[in-house]
Legacy VTK file of the C-alpha trace (Angstrom):
# vtk DataFile Version 3.0
C-alpha trace
ASCII
DATASET POLYDATA
POINTS 131 float
-0.035 -0.089 -0.060
1.211 3.480 -0.635
2.066 5.208 2.488
0.183 8.386 3.041
2.188 11.627 3.820
1.796 13.495 7.094
-0.422 15.979 5.636
-2.669 13.418 4.012
-2.845 11.463 7.378
-3.732 14.491 9.099
-6.457 15.284 6.573
-7.749 11.814 6.734
-8.089 12.121 10.670
-9.553 15.497 10.362
-12.164 14.205 7.885
-13.074 11.214 10.244
-13.133 13.738 13.333
-15.568 16.027 11.347
-17.906 12.840 10.430
-17.812 11.786 13.837
-18.716 15.296 15.301
-21.428 15.636 12.646
-22.953 12.341 13.360
-22.908 12.827 17.097
-24.394 16.270 16.827
-27.296 14.849 14.872
-28.229 12.915 17.767
-28.852 16.037 19.764
-30.775 17.465 16.637
-28.243 20.164 15.870
-29.182 21.790 12.611
-25.540 22.395 11.742
-24.535 18.636 11.981
-25.013 17.772 8.118
-22.738 20.710 7.316
-19.917 19.290 9.550
-20.410 15.747 8.449
-20.643 16.138 4.737
-17.235 17.929 4.193
-15.792 15.508 6.637
-17.080 12.566 4.672
-15.868 14.022 1.379
-12.302 14.875 2.815
-12.230 11.283 4.360
-13.159 9.565 1.254
-11.179 11.766 -1.127
-8.007 11.028 0.855
-8.517 7.416 1.245
-9.330 6.997 -2.641
-5.849 8.517 -3.061
-4.311 5.589 -1.131
-3.529 2.818 -3.776
-2.195 -0.813 -3.974
0.359 -1.655 -6.541
0.679 -5.232 -5.588
-0.563 -8.372 -7.150
-2.268 -9.818 -3.944
-5.851 -10.459 -5.312
-7.364 -10.515 -1.643
-5.937 -6.805 -1.051
-7.264 -5.670 -4.244
-10.791 -6.954 -3.448
-10.408 -5.439 0.038
-9.630 -2.052 -1.708
-12.680 -2.194 -3.718
-14.706 -2.724 -0.633
-13.049 0.358 0.876
-13.935 2.307 -2.134
-17.560 1.133 -1.932
-17.638 2.056 1.787
-16.280 5.734 0.636
-19.086 5.930 -1.728
-21.610 5.068 0.936
-20.075 7.719 3.448
-20.680 10.156 0.552
-24.126 9.026 0.070
-24.696 9.116 3.868
-23.617 12.710 3.930
-25.934 13.731 0.893
-28.772 11.767 2.647
-28.091 13.670 5.931
-28.209 16.953 3.993
-31.560 15.792 2.261
-32.764 14.911 5.720
-32.265 18.663 6.849
-34.615 19.824 4.341
-36.556 18.187 1.522
-34.301 19.699 -1.280
-34.890 16.678 -3.521
-38.461 18.023 -4.263
-39.916 14.569 -3.327
-43.560 14.100 -2.242
-43.855 13.962 1.681
-44.645 10.198 1.836
-41.899 9.223 -0.528
-39.598 11.618 1.552
-40.525 9.795 4.796
-40.242 6.441 3.173
-36.745 6.822 1.312
-34.911 9.715 2.926
-35.756 10.422 6.537
-33.197 9.293 8.753
-31.998 6.707 6.439
-28.679 8.091 6.406
-28.111 6.145 9.612
-28.338 2.913 7.911
-26.068 4.090 5.173
-23.605 5.261 7.668
-23.701 1.991 9.646
-22.975 -0.252 6.543
-20.018 2.014 5.443
-18.615 1.809 9.029
-18.745 -1.801 9.329
-17.156 -2.212 5.869
-14.531 0.029 6.868
-13.860 -1.748 10.155
-13.739 -4.984 8.358
-11.580 -4.006 5.630
-9.015 -2.065 7.808
-8.320 -5.243 9.832
-8.289 -7.430 6.984
-5.885 -5.254 4.920
-3.728 -4.868 7.957
-3.690 -8.690 8.244
-3.026 -9.329 4.705
-0.132 -6.713 4.315
1.330 -8.500 7.337
1.020 -11.753 5.827
2.585 -10.482 2.550
5.477 -8.982 4.346
6.445 -12.334 5.837
LINES 1 132
131 0 1 2 3 4 5 6 7 8 9 10 11 12 13 14 15 16 17 18 19 20 21 22 23 24 25 26 27 28 29 30 31 32 33 34 35 36 37 38 39 40 41 42 43 44 45 46 47 48 49 50 51 52 53 54 55 56 57 58 59 60 61 62 63 64 65 66 67 68 69 70 71 72 73 74 75 76 77 78 79 80 81 82 83 84 85 86 87 88 89 90 91 92 93 94 95 96 97 98 99 100 101 102 103 104 105 106 107 108 109 110 111 112 113 114 115 116 117 118 119 120 121 122 123 124 125 126 127 128 129 130
């Protein structure tokens, strides 16, 4: 795996922190929470997408694709969180309640589980590859 520079690592941590603050603030119904979460998700996903794997290990390549899917899910959760703030999608009220209202939590949960799984598996596979 390509190592991130110190600046990229700091930006990755900042994005993760902003995502945690934004999702935590939404529990307390803070109106500014989506505006903190969405840039954090964008920053986190963009830095993580820059990290590449140049090796031939099929398992790590598959895990990297799963990481990219979870990054897209983080971005989608940010968009859904913004749409939850106000119905800017112009949907009918019943469709809005059915498909948008607080469904960003499910998307965020799936993305977080995928990130947790892949981070441990990639570390294990890289360690195994180094030996």
